[in-house]
Every structure is written in structure tokens, then in C-alpha cells.
C-alpha positions, 0 to 999 in steps of 0.5 A: 504900868504903861510905859511911853515911847516916842518916835523920832522918825517912822522910816525903815527902822521907825516903821519896824518898831511901830510895827512891833510895838503895835503887835503884842501878842506872842512876844515878851509881855512887857512889850503889852506894857509899851505905848507909842504916844508921839512920832516926829515924821517929816511929811504928815501926808506921806503914805506909811508902811504900819497904819498909826493913828494920825493924832500921833503924828507931828513934824516937831520932834522936839514936841516927842521929846518934851510930850510928858506922857513919853519915858523914853525917846527912840531915835531912828532918823538917823544923821548927825543933826538934828539927832545929836541935839535931840538926843542931848535935849531928851537926856536933859529933860530926864529921859532914856533914849534908844538909838540906832544911829552909829554916825552919832555915837561914832563921833559923840558917843562920850558926849552923850554918854557923860550927860547922860550918867550926869543926868540918870539916864540911860542911852543904849544903842544895840542897834547901831551895829550888827542889825539884829546882831546882839553885839552891844549889850554882850560887850558890855555884860557878858564878856565883862570879865575878858581881856578883849584881845581882838574884835574883827568883823563884816559889819557892812551888808553892802559890801559883802554882798558885793564881795560875794557876788564878785568872788562867786561869779567873777562879776565886776564891782561896777556891775554888782553895785548896779544890782546891789542899788537896784536891790535896795542893798546900797543907797543911791549915793553908796560912798558910806558903805563901799568906802569904809565910812559906815563900817569904820563908825561902827568899829569906833563904837565896838572899840570904845565898849571892848577896851573901855574908853573912846577912839577918835573916829576921824583917825581911824585908817579907812579904805573901801572897796570901790578900787578892788578889781575882780582879777584880784578877788580871783587870785585871792581865790586861788591862793585859798582867801576870800576877800571880805571888808573887815573891820578891827580894833586890837590891843598893842598893850598898855602905856605905863600911865595906863593908856590903852594902846589901839590898833583900830581899822577898815580896809580890804582883807585877805581871809583864809577860807578856813577862818570863821569869817570866811564863810559869811556871805551876802548881806550878812554880818559877823563880829568875832571877838577873842578874849582871855579867858573866853577864846574865840566867840562869833556873833552872825546875823542879819546885818540890816533891814528893817526886821534885824535892827527894830529888833534891837531897838525894841530889845533895848527898850525892853531892858529899860523898861524891865529896870524901871519894873523891878526898881524904878527911877530910884534904884539908879543906873545899872553900871554895866547897862550904862558902860560908862567909859573906864580907862583912856585909849589911844589909836597907836601910829599905823607905820608901827602896826605889824600885818600880813600883806598881798601885793600884786606887781605889773612887771616885764616877763624877764628872767631875774625879775621875782630876784629882784623883787626879793631882794628888796623885801629882804633889804627891810627884813620882810619876810616873803611866805609865797610869790607866783607869777600869775599871767605872762604875755607879750613881754609883761607879767603879773607877779603876786606876793603874800609877805609874812607878818610885818611892821608896817613901816618896813613893808611901805620902804620895801614897796617904795624900792620895788616901784622904782625897779626898772622892771616894776611897771606899777603896783597894781594892787596892795591889800591886807591879809589875815 
């Protein structure tokens, strides 16, 4: 049985998918049954990294979606529109969809999932998070018997590369970012990566899968690394931490009506050096899942690139192809593979969440300053793990504080009081700590 594949986009990932489908030797036997039938591109005359029959190419993506020889539509063009509309059009035409588009799924995933369920087709998204790391299907299936307590991870390779070099070499953020752009790890406009938006898209998807209901992408508190200073990376190292851009989703309990309360966020975080995520370096990604009864399991590997992402895309195609081969359309949807929402979720007020914190203050070098800072924390019942004076010269000093876990509102109230002290010249940095 031949299964026709329609490809929307022939960029880095699309070319990787086409290359796999064009060379099935040595792969799973099902790959040999997949036939690339139509490919949508922006420019027919542009050189391609993979050789394809020119007759397969078109500049009209709707022609791919509605081609009767296409059974599965693969969307790897990126962006919100026309990607969202094309996915919905494919679903309406009764075709399953495979997509690597994290932005569309993070913002319109519930709409797309509902349309797919109503039409009786699949939308599979393994490549949308973690590149070649298998995390989507494990959350939907292998870990389905667990109560997931927390999903945390390094899910943006660009920022992890930058932070790794800042830690290992003491390099400045701007210098490493320029190198990342030269190496192709960062885009000319790196905002989606370095401001945390890319990671927020991905954790929105993972939270929805882990906890059974969608979360509002625009409501996720998001902080990137563009304001991070090399000094804080160095101090963290001296205190036994590595700085990572973490995306976190964790359960905060259930409302009386059964709604799951979630703390979902993205921010630079001090990670203890003995923590599993601390040793994830370079452009690699890792996702740590903590559940009952499984405990901790971590998924690690290359988080982007043509090969890893194309691998995940083709894995999803093979999932659908295998179902078609065994049971055909009449067999119906596998509820675990389809993974529709099964409960309501809501984001809790950030003020009531609890975290450990790293704080760097620029102060006068006077006796009693540390005591006055400690008093401000004490008045808000903020327990201090450590307080260290790192530098003192010219009558000024730098004081670094790490707190124990505390409610965010109390920490912020203490911070306001500290900032108002005459001896405190500036709150130079404020980061989360695991």
C-alpha cells in the first residue's frame, strides 16, 4: 500500500524530510511505502538542498492539501498564517496532518485538535518540541498512567549554547550571541529565542499534554536571557550553580470543580551543579518529567536541526501509516495517539507561587548593611539560605543573596523594602533558583 505525502515547505526541515523519504534503504520497511506526491515552495527557481522531480513542486499550498494523491499533509513552513489555515483545510479534507509548528500548536492547538477529532483524523506534533527528542508521544502514551507533578526543561538550543559559553569562558552575552548567529544557531533576529518566546511556545504544548488541558499561551510569564550579565553567571558558578533558561510546568493542586491549577513559566534559573539539567550543554535540549509513580525520567538530545527534526516528523508519518496499514480508516482514532483534552487547566496567579531566588545588590560598603537587608527579608518571613559580599572597593560592595523557597508576593514585598534602603544603590539582578 502506497501512502501519499504532501509537503508544505522545503526549507531546512522540509528538505530533511524529503531526503529521508527519497532514501528508504536501511530504514523501517514502512518508509518504502511513503511517496512524496506534492511539495509547496515559495520560489520554484531557488536551488534545493535535495534533488526532487520539478513536477512535484508548486507555489500553491492549497494544491498540495487538496491533491487526491496526498493522504498525509506535512506542514513544515512555520509561522502562524497561512500554516494554521492550511492545517485546518487539510483536516476538513479528511487528511491527517504532521506538523513541526510549535507557534501554531501553542496558540491554536485546541482548535486544531477539536477539528481533527470531529473529522476523525490525526494531527501529530512530535517535532514541535525538542527536535529529535521523543517527548510528545511519551507524555501522551508511555507516561499516561502517571500523575505528572512537574515538567521542566532546557528546550531552546540557542540560549543553551549562549549560556554554556558564558559559563565556561566568562564570555559576554553580546559576543556569544554574535558567534551563535555566525554559526547558524541563532537567527538574524534572535528575539524569539533569547527573549524566551520559543521556549514558552514549547512549554505551553508540553503542559497541555502532561496535564490534560490547554493553557493560555499569552498568559505564561516569560523572561529571556538578553539582560543576563556575565557577572551573575560567574557568581552562580562560584556558589555551585549553572545558569540555564528553564521552561517549567508544575501542578499546584486541583480546584473543587476539578480544574487543574498550573504554574507555567520561562526564565533564567540557577540550577545546582548536581541536578540532571545542569550538565546539559551546547545546543542540546533536555526535558525532565517528574511523576507518580515513575519518579524522574529525562529525555536528552539535539533539540533542532534538519536531521533531528526531520527524524521526528517522519516518525509521526510512520505512526499514521502504521495505523492505516493495520486497521485502515474504519478502525477509528487511537485515543492515546490523538490525545484530546480531558480536563480543564488554569494558570495560577504568579504572586502565590513559591520559588527560591538569587538576588544581586549594589550597596555602600558600610557596617550593618547586610543586617538591614536581612531585616527586610525577616519582616516578610523570607528565609535566607546564604548571603555573600563578593566585591568591595571605592566605598561600594556587591551582595548576593539566595533565599529558601518563599511565596512570590512575600519576596517581592521584601525586595521593595530592600530597594528603598539608603545603602542599596541598585537591584542589579534577580533570578530564580532551583
